[in-house]
C-alpha positions in Angstrom: 0.0 0.0 0.0 1.1 3.6 -0.5 2.7 5.4 2.5 1.4 8.8 1.4 -1.8 10.5 0.1 -2.2 13.5 -2.2 -3.7 16.8 -1.3 -3.8 20.3 -3.0 -3.4 23.4 -0.8 -4.6 26.9 -1.7 -2.2 29.3 0.0 -0.3 32.5 -0.3 3.1 32.1 -2.0 6.3 33.9 -1.3 5.3 36.4 -4.0 2.2 37.3 -2.0 -0.2 35.8 -4.5 -2.7 33.0 -3.9 -1.7 29.7 -5.6 -2.3 26.0 -5.6 0.4 23.7 -4.3 0.2 19.9 -4.7 1.5 17.9 -1.7 2.1 14.3 -0.7 1.6 13.7 3.0 2.5 10.6 5.0 0.0 8.5 6.9 2.6 8.0 9.6 1.0 5.1 11.4 0.6 1.4 10.4 -2.5 0.3 12.4 -3.1 -3.1 10.8 -4.9 -3.6 8.5 -4.8 0.1 7.8 -2.3 2.9 7.0 -3.7 5.8 9.0 -2.8 9.3 10.1 -2.9 10.5 13.7 -6.1 12.3 14.5 -6.0 15.9 13.2 -7.9 18.9 14.4 -11.3 19.6 12.9 -14.1 21.6 14.4 -17.1 20.7 12.2 -18.3 19.1 8.9 -21.2 20.0 6.6 -22.2 18.7 3.2 -23.1 20.7 0.2 -24.7 20.4 -3.3 -24.8 22.8 -6.2 -26.5 22.6 -9.6 -24.8 22.9 -13.0 -24.1 26.6 -13.7 -23.6 27.5 -10.0 -21.0 30.3 -9.2 -20.3 31.5 -5.7 -19.7 35.1 -4.8 -16.0 35.8 -4.0 -15.2 34.4 -0.6 -14.0 36.4 2.3 -11.0 35.4 4.4 -12.3 32.6 6.7 -11.1 29.6 8.7 -9.0 26.8 7.2 -11.2 24.3 5.3 -10.9 21.0 3.6 -13.2 20.3 0.6 -13.6 16.8 -0.9 -15.5 16.3 -4.1 -17.8 13.2 -3.8 -19.7 13.7 -7.1 -19.3 15.8 -10.2 -16.5 18.4 -10.3 -15.8 21.7 -8.7 -13.9 24.6 -10.5 -12.0 26.9 -8.1 -10.5 30.2 -9.1 -8.2 32.0 -6.6 -8.0 35.8 -6.2 -4.7 35.9 -8.3 -6.3 34.0 -11.1 -5.0 30.5 -10.5 -7.6 28.0 -11.5 -8.1 24.3 -10.9 -10.8 21.7 -11.4 -11.3 19.1 -8.7 -13.0 15.8 -9.4 -14.2 12.8 -7.5 -12.0 12.1 -4.4 -9.6 15.1 -4.9 -8.8 17.0 -1.7 -8.5 20.8 -1.5 -7.2 22.5 1.6 -8.2 26.1 1.7 -6.1 28.1 4.1 -7.5 31.2 5.7 -5.4 33.6 3.6 -5.7 31.6 0.4 -9.5 31.6 0.6 -10.0 35.3 0.3 -11.5 36.2 -3.1 -11.8 32.6 -4.3 -14.8 31.7 -6.5 -16.3 28.2 -6.8 -18.1 27.1 -10.0 -19.9 23.9 -11.1 -20.4 22.9 -14.7 -22.4 19.8 -13.6 -24.2 19.0 -10.3 -21.5 18.6 -7.6 -21.7 17.2 -4.1 -19.0 17.7 -1.4 -18.3 17.7 2.3 -16.5 20.7 3.8 -14.5 20.3 7.0 -14.0 23.5 9.1 -10.5 22.8 10.5 -10.2 25.8 12.8 -12.4 28.2 14.8 -14.8 27.5 17.6 -16.6 24.2 18.1 -19.8 23.9 16.2 -23.0 23.8 18.3 -24.9 20.5 18.2 -28.0 21.2 16.1 -29.3 17.6 16.2 -28.7 17.2 12.5 -27.6 13.6 13.2 -30.4 12.1 15.3 -29.8 8.8 17.1 -30.6 5.9 14.8 -33.8 4.9 16.7 -35.3 8.3 16.0 -34.2 8.6 12.3 -36.4 7.8 9.3 -35.4 4.6 7.5 -34.7 4.1 3.8 -34.3 7.6 2.6 -31.8 7.1 -0.3 -34.4 7.2 -3.1 -33.8 10.7 -4.5 -32.6 12.2 -7.8 -28.8 12.8 -7.8 -29.3 16.0 -9.9 -31.8 17.5 -7.4 -31.3 15.9 -4.0 -33.1 16.9 -0.8 -30.1 16.1 1.4 -26.9 14.2 1.7 -27.7 10.5 1.7 -25.8 8.1 4.0 -25.8 4.5 5.4 -25.7 4.0 9.1 -25.0 1.0 11.4 -26.0 1.0 15.1 -26.5 -1.6 17.9 -30.0 -3.0 18.5 -31.4 -4.1 21.8 -30.3 -7.6 21.2 -26.6 -6.5 20.8 -26.6 -7.1 17.1 -25.9 -4.3 14.6 -28.5 -3.0 12.2 -28.2 -1.0 9.1 -30.4 1.5 7.3 -30.2 4.5 5.0 -30.8 8.1 6.1 -30.6 11.7 4.9 -29.0 14.9 6.2 -31.4 17.6 5.0 -30.2 20.6 2.9 -31.1 24.3 3.3 -31.0 26.5 0.2 -28.3 29.2 0.6 -27.3 31.6 -2.2 -27.7 29.1 -5.0 -26.2 26.1 -3.2 -27.7 23.6 -0.7 -25.9 23.1 2.6 -26.5 20.9 5.7 -26.1 22.2 9.2 -22.7 22.0 10.6 -22.0 18.8 12.6 -19.5 19.2 15.5 -16.3 17.1 15.3 -13.3 16.4 17.5 -11.0 15.5 14.6 -10.4 13.5 11.4 -8.1 10.8 10.1 -7.0 9.8 6.6 -7.2 6.1 6.1 -6.0 3.6 3.5 -7.3 0.0 3.5 -5.7 -2.9 1.6 -7.1 -4.7 -1.4 -7.4 -7.8 0.7 -9.5 -6.2 3.4 -11.7 -8.6 5.3 -12.0 -6.8 8.7 -13.9 -9.4 10.8 -16.3 -8.5 13.6 -15.3 -5.1 15.0 -17.1 -2.1 16.6 -17.0 1.5 15.6 -14.1 2.9 17.6 -16.2 6.0 18.2 -19.3 7.5 16.6 -17.9 8.5 13.2 -18.7 9.4 9.7 -16.6 7.6 7.0 -16.3 9.3 3.6 -15.4 6.8 0.9 -13.0 8.5 -1.5 -11.9 5.4 -3.6 -12.6 1.7 -3.5 -15.8 1.6 -1.4 -16.7 -1.3 1.0 -19.2 -4.0 1.8 -20.7 -3.7 5.3 -22.2 -6.9 6.9 -24.3 -6.2 10.0 -25.2 -8.5 12.9 -28.3 -9.8 11.0 -26.2 -11.0 8.1 -27.4 -8.3 5.8 -24.8 -6.9 3.4 -24.7 -3.3 2.1 -22.3 -1.6 -0.3 -21.0 1.9 0.0 -19.4 3.0 -3.2 -16.8 5.7 -3.9 -18.4 9.1 -3.1 -20.6 7.4 -0.4 -21.1 8.3 3.2 -21.2 5.9 6.2 -22.1 6.5 9.8 -20.7 4.0 12.3 -22.5 4.0 15.6 -22.2 0.3 16.7 -19.9 1.0 19.7 -21.2 -2.0 21.6 -21.8 -5.7 20.8 -19.9 -7.6 18.1 -20.1 -4.8 15.6 -19.9 -5.4 11.9 -17.7 -6.9 9.1 -16.0 -4.7 6.5 -14.8 -6.1 3.2 -13.0 -4.7 0.1 -15.1 -4.6 -3.0 -13.6 -6.5 -5.9 -10.1 -6.3 -4.5 -10.0 -2.5 -4.6 -7.8 -0.4 -2.3 -9.9 2.0 -0.3 -9.0 5.6 0.7 -11.3 7.2 3.1 -11.6 9.9 5.7 -12.8 9.2 9.3 -14.6 12.2 10.8 -14.9 11.7 14.6 -18.2 13.1 16.0 -18.2 15.2 19.1 
């Protein structure tokens, strides 16, 4: 497996101009069966969607943010004119200074999560209800006009066996794009899983969102039901008790993902 992952950073160069810089960063930890980074600071996550033809207003200087494209492509132009298009699974780190004046555009519908890496902790708005209170089977929506960010969740039932169902984080219309409420985090990790992954019964180490960047995974719950999460998919692990679930690679594909640890 690779020892590094790729990320693009928008920053201010030595010439004082905003530019893009491609970087390779080490995972730093071999935590079998994964290559994984140490937990990094993150205050919140929210999900967004924009239609074809969307163009944002020039952004003000804000907190450091990480943007990950899960569907479609996002065109970003910095204040100095540097322009880059980001597709499925590409990571863009927007530093506070590099953000000022940036414009985001979409030529086709685009779906992304945005991590706020700095600033105060986000208030808990209840956007992620406990599984027992959530509405089941809410993935049936048009990708080009969604009502929210769809995800799969696994939790522990009263009999100590894990269950799985689909759910939705609702969007609110905001200046031409749709955004979920911020969800408070304690941090994030970048994770690489091997092509041979067959991670037998294990619990979620904490309540966490998993963003599948490449490879996807098959999740088997305590009832023997199997569900696939494909690249661009979102998974919420909540089975912190009981035997947990099994995670398998799909068709021998390596999986790159981000674990977002919920507060």
